[in-house]
C-alpha positions in Angstrom: 52.8 92.8 -161.2 54.6 90.2 -162.9 52.0 88.1 -163.2 50.0 91.0 -164.8 52.8 91.7 -167.3 52.7 87.7 -168.2 48.7 87.7 -168.5 49.3 90.9 -171.0 52.3 88.7 -173.0 50.1 85.9 -173.0 46.8 87.5 -174.7 49.6 89.5 -177.5 50.9 86.3 -178.4 47.9 84.3 -178.2 47.1 84.5 -182.1 50.3 83.7 -183.3 49.9 80.4 -181.1 46.2 79.6 -182.3 46.4 80.9 -185.5 50.0 80.6 -186.8 50.4 84.1 -187.5 54.1 84.9 -187.6 54.2 88.1 -185.7 51.8 89.5 -183.0 49.2 92.4 -184.5 49.4 95.4 -182.3 47.2 98.6 -182.1 49.2 101.3 -183.4 48.5 105.0 -183.2 49.6 107.6 -185.9 50.0 111.2 -185.7 50.1 113.5 -188.4 51.1 117.2 -189.2 49.4 118.7 -191.7 51.2 121.7 -194.0 49.4 125.0 -192.8 50.6 127.1 -195.8 47.9 126.3 -198.4 45.2 127.1 -195.7 46.2 130.1 -193.6 42.6 130.8 -192.4 42.2 127.3 -190.7 45.9 128.1 -188.7 45.0 131.5 -187.8 41.8 130.0 -186.1 43.5 127.2 -184.5 46.0 129.7 -182.9 43.2 131.6 -181.8 41.6 128.4 -180.2 44.7 127.6 -178.4 45.1 131.4 -177.3 41.9 131.5 -175.8 42.2 128.1 -173.7 45.0 129.7 -172.5 43.4 132.4 -171.6 41.0 130.2 -169.9 43.5 128.3 -167.7 44.9 131.3 -166.2 41.7 132.8 -166.0 41.4 132.6 -162.0 44.8 134.0 -161.5 44.1 137.3 -163.7 41.1 137.3 -161.5 43.1 137.2 -158.4 45.7 139.7 -159.8 43.8 142.5 -161.7 40.6 142.7 -160.2 39.1 144.4 -157.0 39.1 140.4 -155.3 42.2 140.6 -153.7 41.4 144.0 -151.7 38.0 142.3 -150.8 39.2 139.1 -149.7 41.8 140.3 -147.5 39.7 142.4 -145.6 37.4 139.8 -145.1 40.1 137.1 -143.5 41.0 140.3 -141.3 37.3 141.1 -140.0 37.3 136.9 -139.0 40.1 137.1 -137.3 39.1 140.2 -135.4 35.5 139.0 -134.6 37.6 135.7 -133.5 34.5 133.3 -135.3 37.5 131.2 -136.6 35.8 129.5 -139.9 32.4 131.7 -139.6 31.5 132.5 -142.1 33.3 129.8 -144.2 35.5 130.4 -146.9 33.0 129.5 -149.2 30.5 132.2 -148.5 33.5 134.9 -148.2 34.8 133.6 -151.5 31.2 133.7 -153.3 30.7 137.2 -151.7 34.1 138.6 -153.0 33.3 137.0 -156.5 30.0 138.5 -156.7 31.5 142.1 -155.1 34.1 142.1 -157.7 31.8 141.5 -160.6 29.6 144.4 -159.4 32.6 146.4 -159.3 34.6 145.7 -162.2 31.1 145.6 -164.5 31.7 149.2 -166.1 35.1 147.9 -167.4 33.7 144.8 -168.4 31.3 147.0 -170.6 33.8 149.1 -172.2 36.2 146.3 -173.1 32.8 144.7 -174.7 32.0 147.4 -176.3 35.2 148.7 -177.8 37.3 145.4 -178.3 34.9 142.3 -178.2 32.0 143.1 -179.9 33.9 144.9 -182.9 36.1 141.6 -183.0 33.3 139.3 -183.2 31.7 141.2 -186.3 35.1 140.7 -187.6 35.6 144.7 -187.8 39.1 144.6 -186.1 41.6 142.0 -185.7 42.7 140.2 -182.0 45.5 142.1 -182.1 43.7 145.5 -182.0 41.2 143.8 -180.0 44.0 143.1 -177.4 45.1 146.7 -177.3 41.8 148.1 -177.0 40.5 145.8 -174.4 44.1 146.5 -172.1 43.0 150.4 -172.1 40.4 150.4 -169.2 42.2 147.9 -167.6 44.9 149.7 -167.5 43.2 153.0 -166.2 41.6 151.0 -163.4 44.9 149.6 -162.4 46.7 152.8 -162.6 44.0 154.3 -160.5 44.6 152.1 -157.8 48.6 151.8 -158.4 51.2 153.8 -156.1 54.2 155.5 -157.8 56.9 154.0 -155.7 55.2 150.2 -156.3 55.8 150.6 -160.0 59.3 152.3 -159.4 60.1 149.0 -157.2 59.1 146.6 -160.0 61.3 148.8 -163.0 64.3 148.7 -160.6 63.6 145.0 -159.9 63.4 144.6 -163.8 66.4 147.0 -164.5 64.5 149.1 -166.6 64.6 153.0 -167.0 61.9 154.7 -165.2 58.8 155.7 -167.4 58.2 159.1 -168.5 54.0 158.8 -169.1 51.7 156.3 -168.5 52.2 154.5 -171.9 55.8 153.9 -171.1 54.6 151.3 -168.4 54.3 147.5 -169.5 51.7 145.8 -168.4 53.2 143.2 -166.7 55.0 145.9 -164.8 51.6 147.3 -164.1 49.8 144.3 -162.4 52.4 143.1 -159.8 52.9 147.0 -158.8 48.9 147.0 -158.3 49.1 144.0 -156.5 51.4 145.0 -154.0 49.3 148.3 -153.8 46.2 146.3 -153.0 47.7 144.4 -150.4 49.1 147.6 -148.7 44.9 149.2 -148.8 43.9 145.8 -147.6 46.2 145.6 -144.5 45.2 149.4 -144.0 41.6 148.7 -143.8 42.4 145.6 -141.9 43.7 147.2 -139.3 41.1 150.1 -138.8 39.0 147.0 -138.3 41.0 145.1 -135.8 40.7 148.7 -133.6 37.1 148.5 -132.1 37.3 144.5 -131.7 40.9 144.9 -129.9 39.3 147.8 -127.5 36.4 145.4 -126.5 38.7 142.5 -125.5 41.0 145.1 -123.4 37.7 146.0 -121.8 36.4 142.4 -121.0 40.0 141.4 -119.9 40.1 144.4 -117.8 36.6 143.1 -115.9 37.7 139.7 -115.3 40.9 140.8 -114.1 39.3 142.9 -111.4 36.5 140.1 -111.0 39.6 137.5 -110.4 38.6 135.3 -113.2 42.6 134.8 -114.3 41.9 131.8 -115.2 38.5 132.1 -117.8 40.1 133.4 -121.5 38.5 137.1 -122.2 38.0 135.6 -125.9 35.6 133.3 -125.0 33.5 136.1 -123.1 34.4 138.8 -125.7 33.3 137.3 -129.0 29.3 136.8 -128.1 29.8 141.0 -127.5 31.9 141.2 -130.7 29.1 139.8 -132.6 26.4 141.6 -131.1 28.4 144.8 -132.1 28.6 144.2 -135.3 25.1 143.0 -135.8 24.2 146.3 -134.0 25.8 148.5 -136.3 24.7 146.9 -139.5 28.4 145.6 -140.0 28.1 144.1 -143.1 26.3 146.7 -144.8 28.9 149.3 -143.9 31.6 147.3 -144.6 30.3 146.0 -148.0 29.7 149.9 -148.4 32.9 151.1 -147.8 34.5 148.5 -150.1 32.6 149.3 -153.0 32.9 152.9 -152.6 37.1 152.9 -152.4 37.0 151.8 -155.8 35.2 154.6 -157.0 
């Protein structure tokens, strides 16, 4: 480290030694903030770009919290653990399937947002505030449809806010975590139902092995092929995906 510092110092002061310059010439960086009062249109555009970059940076969190992705990925995780297949299917496959299912489920809401908010804003028919207000309406309707009232109530208690008289009094910042809690509960309920047939199969295999005196043989090792066979025979992926999509209708 010391050698590096000495070398840098040598190259910096080399011009003063060779050419007789009194002070070394160092590069400089200048930052300038121009006044925006004279051109408010440019300031508005810059603020819109900044807002867009902010939205893009938190886009993954938005996808996780205000769409159907949470319920789908939780159910897929329960299914994999119930079957005992460990890392099969891989996380990338399950996440990709969950994303495409989310796009299919949220497509009608996205179309409403595009027709009512995005296109009028791009055509300069409305401002960005009105566009945001219009975009919230279809999304809030979706969130309210799948949110339990007691989940809303607990977040109003946490925030120490008065209970709302109607849906318009519910802030979006309160609605989103309430929706997420409701989705977690629904996902766990579906996961519990998925566990039952595989658990019964585990118990049957364990009873057979115990009656045959094979107590040292892990039942999971024997039951896993039968679980996969059962899931394939009943066309489990078709039934599961169809049920998940229909649960949001």
